[in-house]
The first five atom37 places (N, CA, C, CB, O) and aatype in JSON, in Angstrom:
{
  "aatype": [12, 6, 16, 9, 11, 19, 18, 15, 14, 19, 6, 3, 1, 6, 9, 5, 11, 2, 10, 0, 3, 15, 14, 9, 17, 11, 16, 0, 18, 8, 11, 6, 6, 10, 6, 6, 0, 11, 16, 11, 8, 2, 5, 12, 13, 6, 18, 16, 9, 11, 13, 6, 3, 9, 11, 14, 9, 5, 19, 16, 11, 9, 11, 11, 12],
  "atom_mask": [
    [1, 1, 1, 1, 1],
    [1, 1, 1, 1, 1],
    [1, 1, 1, 1, 1],
    [1, 1, 1, 1, 1],
    [1, 1, 1, 1, 1],
    [1, 1, 1, 1, 1],
    [1, 1, 1, 1, 1],
    [1, 1, 1, 1, 1],
    [1, 1, 1, 1, 1],
    [1, 1, 1, 1, 1],
    [1, 1, 1, 1, 1],
    [1, 1, 1, 1, 1],
    [1, 1, 1, 1, 1],
    [1, 1, 1, 1, 1],
    [1, 1, 1, 1, 1],
    [1, 1, 1, 1, 1],
    [1, 1, 1, 1, 1],
    [1, 1, 1, 1, 1],
    [1, 1, 1, 1, 1],
    [1, 1, 1, 1, 1],
    [1, 1, 1, 1, 1],
    [1, 1, 1, 1, 1],
    [1, 1, 1, 1, 1],
    [1, 1, 1, 1, 1],
    [1, 1, 1, 1, 1],
    [1, 1, 1, 1, 1],
    [1, 1, 1, 1, 1],
    [1, 1, 1, 1, 1],
    [1, 1, 1, 1, 1],
    [1, 1, 1, 1, 1],
    [1, 1, 1, 1, 1],
    [1, 1, 1, 1, 1],
    [1, 1, 1, 1, 1],
    [1, 1, 1, 1, 1],
    [1, 1, 1, 1, 1],
    [1, 1, 1, 1, 1],
    [1, 1, 1, 1, 1],
    [1, 1, 1, 1, 1],
    [1, 1, 1, 1, 1],
    [1, 1, 1, 1, 1],
    [1, 1, 1, 1, 1],
    [1, 1, 1, 1, 1],
    [1, 1, 1, 1, 1],
    [1, 1, 1, 1, 1],
    [1, 1, 1, 1, 1],
    [1, 1, 1, 1, 1],
    [1, 1, 1, 1, 1],
    [1, 1, 1, 1, 1],
    [1, 1, 1, 1, 1],
    [1, 1, 1, 1, 1],
    [1, 1, 1, 1, 1],
    [1, 1, 1, 1, 1],
    [1, 1, 1, 1, 1],
    [1, 1, 1, 1, 1],
    [1, 1, 1, 1, 1],
    [1, 1, 1, 1, 1],
    [1, 1, 1, 1, 1],
    [1, 1, 1, 1, 1],
    [1, 1, 1, 1, 1],
    [1, 1, 1, 1, 1],
    [1, 1, 1, 1, 1],
    [1, 1, 1, 1, 1],
    [1, 1, 1, 1, 1],
    [1, 1, 1, 1, 1],
    [1, 1, 1, 1, 1]
  ],
  "atom_positions": [
    [[11.38, 4.75, -1.24], [11.12, 5.26, -0.59], [10.93, 4.96, 0.65], [10.6, 5.61, -1.0], [10.82, 3.75, 0.86]],
    [[10.83, 5.84, 1.8], [10.63, 5.67, 3.42], [9.29, 5.71, 3.64], [11.31, 6.79, 4.36], [8.4, 6.14, 2.92]],
    [[9.24, 5.11, 4.96], [7.28, 5.38, 5.46], [7.93, 6.33, 6.95], [5.86, 3.13, 6.13], [8.96, 6.11, 7.59]],
    [[7.02, 7.29, 7.12], [7.38, 7.38, 8.38], [6.18, 8.11, 8.86], [8.76, 8.01, 8.63], [5.3, 8.64, 8.17]],
    [[6.33, 8.04, 10.6], [4.69, 8.35, 11.02], [5.46, 9.76, 11.16], [3.65, 7.44, 12.66], [6.67, 9.88, 10.98]],
    [[4.46, 10.96, 11.57], [4.33, 11.91, 11.42], [3.83, 12.71, 12.69], [3.76, 11.87, 10.44], [3.58, 13.71, 12.01]],
    [[3.44, 13.14, 14.06], [3.12, 13.71, 14.68], [2.31, 14.96, 14.9], [3.74, 13.61, 14.87], [3.08, 15.74, 15.47]],
    [[1.11, 15.56, 14.73], [0.3, 16.6, 14.93], [-0.92, 16.9, 16.0], [-0.11, 16.66, 13.87], [-1.73, 16.05, 16.35]],
    [[-0.91, 18.03, 16.37], [-1.99, 18.06, 17.01], [-3.84, 18.48, 15.62], [-1.42, 19.43, 18.36], [-5.06, 18.31, 15.66]],
    [[-2.75, 19.08, 14.61], [-4.51, 19.12, 13.55], [-4.66, 18.13, 12.85], [-4.8, 20.29, 12.31], [-3.9, 17.49, 12.12]],
    [[-5.84, 18.03, 13.15], [-6.3, 17.2, 12.26], [-7.0, 17.76, 10.71], [-7.23, 16.47, 13.09], [-7.92, 18.56, 10.54]],
    [[-6.26, 17.08, 9.8], [-6.04, 17.34, 7.86], [-7.52, 16.31, 7.43], [-3.89, 16.31, 6.89], [-7.32, 15.14, 7.77]],
    [[-8.32, 16.44, 7.05], [-9.59, 15.17, 7.0], [-9.23, 15.62, 4.96], [-12.03, 15.72, 8.14], [-9.79, 15.0, 4.06]],
    [[-8.23, 16.76, 4.71], [-8.38, 16.73, 3.12], [-6.98, 16.57, 3.11], [-9.07, 18.11, 2.19], [-6.46, 16.79, 2.02]],
    [[-6.41, 16.32, 3.78], [-4.8, 16.19, 3.09], [-4.35, 15.33, 2.42], [-3.83, 16.13, 3.82], [-3.12, 15.29, 2.46]],
    [[-5.07, 14.21, 1.48], [-5.02, 13.5, 0.76], [-4.61, 14.33, -0.95], [-6.26, 12.76, 1.09], [-4.0, 13.89, -1.93]],
    [[-5.33, 15.73, -0.68], [-5.88, 16.54, -1.47], [-4.73, 17.55, -1.99], [-7.04, 17.15, -0.77], [-4.48, 17.86, -3.15]],
    [[-4.07, 17.99, -0.77], [-2.61, 18.66, -1.06], [-1.89, 18.64, 0.15], [-2.64, 20.21, -1.58], [-1.88, 19.48, 1.05]],
    [[-1.3, 17.57, 0.06], [-0.11, 16.48, 0.8], [0.76, 17.56, 1.63], [1.08, 15.47, -0.53], [0.69, 17.94, 2.8]],
    [[1.6, 17.92, 0.57], [2.39, 19.42, 0.77], [2.32, 20.36, 1.42], [2.43, 20.06, 0.05], [3.2, 20.65, 2.23]],
    [[1.14, 21.18, 1.21], [0.55, 22.87, 1.89], [-0.25, 22.23, 2.96], [-0.66, 24.12, 0.68], [-1.07, 22.98, 3.5]],
    [[-0.17, 20.37, 3.62], [-0.64, 20.52, 4.79], [-0.89, 21.16, 5.97], [-0.44, 20.11, 4.97], [0.14, 21.01, 6.62]],
    [[-1.96, 22.01, 6.86], [-1.74, 22.76, 7.52], [-0.91, 21.81, 8.98], [-3.08, 23.55, 7.59], [-0.54, 22.31, 10.04]],
    [[-0.81, 20.55, 8.61], [-0.33, 19.47, 10.01], [1.39, 20.21, 9.77], [-0.53, 16.99, 9.63], [2.12, 20.78, 10.58]],
    [[1.51, 20.01, 8.87], [3.12, 20.74, 8.81], [4.24, 21.64, 10.16], [2.83, 21.97, 7.67], [5.28, 21.28, 10.7]],
    [[3.32, 23.02, 10.32], [3.01, 23.88, 10.9], [3.44, 23.49, 12.23], [1.8, 24.19, 10.66], [4.34, 24.11, 12.79]],
    [[2.86, 22.51, 12.75], [2.92, 22.08, 14.45], [3.41, 20.58, 14.03], [1.09, 22.14, 15.56], [3.02, 19.85, 14.94]],
    [[4.1, 19.81, 13.07], [4.82, 18.34, 12.81], [5.52, 18.02, 13.93], [5.85, 18.25, 11.59], [6.22, 18.96, 14.32]],
    [[5.56, 17.17, 14.5], [6.65, 16.45, 15.5], [7.1, 14.86, 14.58], [5.72, 16.06, 17.38], [6.57, 14.14, 13.73]],
    [[8.41, 14.89, 15.38], [8.71, 13.59, 15.07], [8.67, 12.16, 16.35], [10.14, 13.84, 14.49], [8.41, 12.46, 17.51]],
    [[8.86, 11.08, 16.08], [8.49, 10.19, 17.35], [9.37, 11.1, 18.4], [9.02, 8.33, 17.24], [8.73, 11.66, 19.3]],
    [[10.55, 11.25, 18.34], [11.39, 11.59, 20.12], [10.76, 12.72, 19.94], [13.42, 11.74, 20.55], [11.84, 13.3, 20.07]],
    [[9.79, 13.86, 19.71], [9.23, 14.62, 20.27], [8.33, 14.25, 21.18], [8.88, 15.25, 19.57], [8.23, 14.83, 22.26]],
    [[7.57, 13.26, 20.83], [6.02, 13.32, 21.26], [5.66, 13.4, 22.24], [5.32, 12.52, 21.04], [4.71, 14.15, 22.48]],
    [[6.39, 12.53, 23.36], [6.01, 13.28, 24.96], [5.73, 14.98, 25.39], [7.35, 12.95, 25.89], [4.74, 15.57, 25.83]],
    [[6.83, 15.32, 25.09], [7.14, 16.9, 24.52], [5.41, 17.78, 24.1], [8.35, 16.67, 22.67], [4.43, 18.28, 24.64]],
    [[5.92, 17.52, 23.0], [4.48, 17.62, 22.16], [3.12, 17.42, 22.84], [4.45, 16.55, 21.06], [2.29, 18.32, 22.79]],
    [[2.88, 16.29, 23.45], [1.72, 15.94, 24.68], [1.43, 16.78, 25.33], [1.95, 15.06, 25.65], [0.22, 16.98, 25.33]],
    [[2.05, 17.47, 25.99], [2.57, 18.34, 27.4], [1.53, 19.86, 26.39], [5.19, 18.57, 27.75], [0.58, 20.64, 26.52]],
    [[2.24, 19.57, 25.77], [1.78, 20.91, 24.91], [0.31, 21.29, 24.08], [2.77, 20.95, 23.82], [-0.01, 22.44, 23.79]],
    [[-0.52, 20.06, 23.76], [-1.2, 19.87, 23.09], [-2.1, 18.83, 23.64], [-0.62, 19.76, 22.1], [-1.72, 17.83, 24.24]],
    [[-3.54, 19.2, 23.33], [-4.91, 18.09, 24.15], [-4.67, 17.02, 22.99], [-7.07, 18.85, 24.24], [-4.12, 15.96, 23.3]],
    [[-5.0, 17.19, 21.89], [-4.98, 16.09, 20.81], [-3.57, 15.9, 19.95], [-6.16, 16.44, 19.75], [-2.73, 16.74, 19.64]],
    [[-3.65, 14.46, 19.7], [-2.53, 14.68, 18.76], [-3.23, 13.47, 17.4], [-0.69, 14.18, 19.66], [-4.29, 12.85, 17.44]],
    [[-2.08, 13.5, 16.18], [-3.44, 12.66, 15.31], [-1.43, 11.88, 14.72], [-5.18, 14.1, 13.53], [-0.49, 12.62, 14.46]],
    [[-1.37, 10.67, 14.68], [-0.45, 9.88, 13.93], [-0.51, 9.47, 12.99], [-0.15, 9.12, 14.26], [-1.05, 8.37, 12.82]],
    [[0.26, 10.5, 11.57], [-0.24, 10.43, 9.76], [1.38, 9.45, 9.57], [-0.38, 12.7, 8.48], [2.52, 9.78, 9.9]],
    [[0.95, 8.33, 9.0], [1.8, 8.09, 8.89], [2.04, 8.09, 6.9], [1.87, 6.99, 9.87], [1.15, 8.13, 6.05]],
    [[3.11, 8.06, 6.74], [3.23, 9.03, 5.03], [4.61, 8.54, 4.86], [3.14, 11.22, 4.97], [5.58, 8.44, 5.61]],
    [[4.35, 8.21, 3.39], [5.76, 7.88, 2.56], [6.28, 8.7, 1.85], [5.76, 6.91, 1.7], [5.64, 9.35, 1.02]],
    [[7.59, 8.82, 2.06], [8.41, 10.32, 1.37], [9.02, 9.32, 0.55], [9.66, 11.57, 2.42], [9.15, 8.11, 0.69]],
    [[9.4, 10.22, -0.43], [10.21, 9.97, -1.39], [11.61, 11.23, -1.17], [9.25, 10.04, -2.86], [11.42, 12.29, -1.76]],
    [[12.87, 11.1, -0.39], [13.56, 11.89, -0.29], [12.4, 12.61, 1.12], [13.98, 12.58, -1.81], [11.69, 12.02, 1.94]],
    [[12.71, 14.37, 0.84], [12.67, 14.94, 2.15], [10.5, 15.37, 1.1], [14.51, 16.71, 2.74], [9.55, 16.08, 1.41]],
    [[10.73, 14.64, 0.19], [9.11, 15.42, -0.56], [7.96, 14.08, 0.53], [8.89, 15.06, -3.37], [8.39, 13.11, 1.16]],
    [[7.13, 14.34, 0.45], [5.93, 13.63, 1.15], [4.93, 13.28, 0.29], [5.29, 14.42, 2.18], [4.34, 14.28, -0.11]],
    [[4.35, 11.87, -0.31], [4.26, 11.13, -1.69], [2.77, 10.81, -1.08], [5.55, 9.66, -2.19], [1.79, 11.14, -1.75]],
    [[2.61, 10.22, 0.06], [1.57, 9.61, 0.05], [1.13, 9.13, 1.7], [1.79, 8.52, -0.98], [2.06, 8.66, 2.36]],
    [[-0.3, 9.24, 2.44], [-0.39, 9.45, 2.99], [-1.29, 7.98, 3.5], [-0.49, 10.63, 2.84], [-2.21, 7.61, 2.77]],
    [[-0.97, 7.11, 4.87], [-1.61, 5.66, 4.28], [-2.28, 5.51, 5.66], [-0.38, 4.18, 3.7], [-3.24, 4.74, 5.69]],
    [[-2.03, 5.93, 6.45], [-3.06, 6.0, 7.56], [-2.94, 7.62, 8.57], [-2.7, 4.48, 8.62], [-2.06, 8.46, 8.73]],
    [[-4.48, 7.41, 9.12], [-4.42, 9.07, 9.79], [-4.93, 7.91, 11.14], [-5.86, 10.89, 9.0], [-5.74, 7.0, 11.0]],
    [[-4.33, 8.2, 12.15], [-4.61, 7.77, 13.52], [-5.04, 8.91, 15.17], [-3.23, 6.97, 13.71], [-4.27, 9.85, 15.37]],
    [[-5.61, 8.8, 15.67], [-6.39, 9.79, 16.64], [-5.24, 9.03, 17.58], [-8.43, 9.68, 17.0], [-4.89, 7.88, 17.31]],
    [[-4.72, 9.72, 18.62], [-4.13, 8.66, 19.51], [-5.15, 9.33, 20.96], [-2.01, 8.74, 19.64], [-5.07, 8.8, 22.06]]
  ]
}
């Protein structure tokens, strides 16, 4: 299992209920893309997510940037 930080302008307060189909994935960014994403969006959220291979398993932390 690997823990990865995912960035999105979408705040999903219900992400624990349906992680795989969360709306954050439509505009999700990796850390390397964060600076470019900040120029496109007024707000960003950092989601710390545990993955098993490519499947998201658990959200451990959500932080507004």
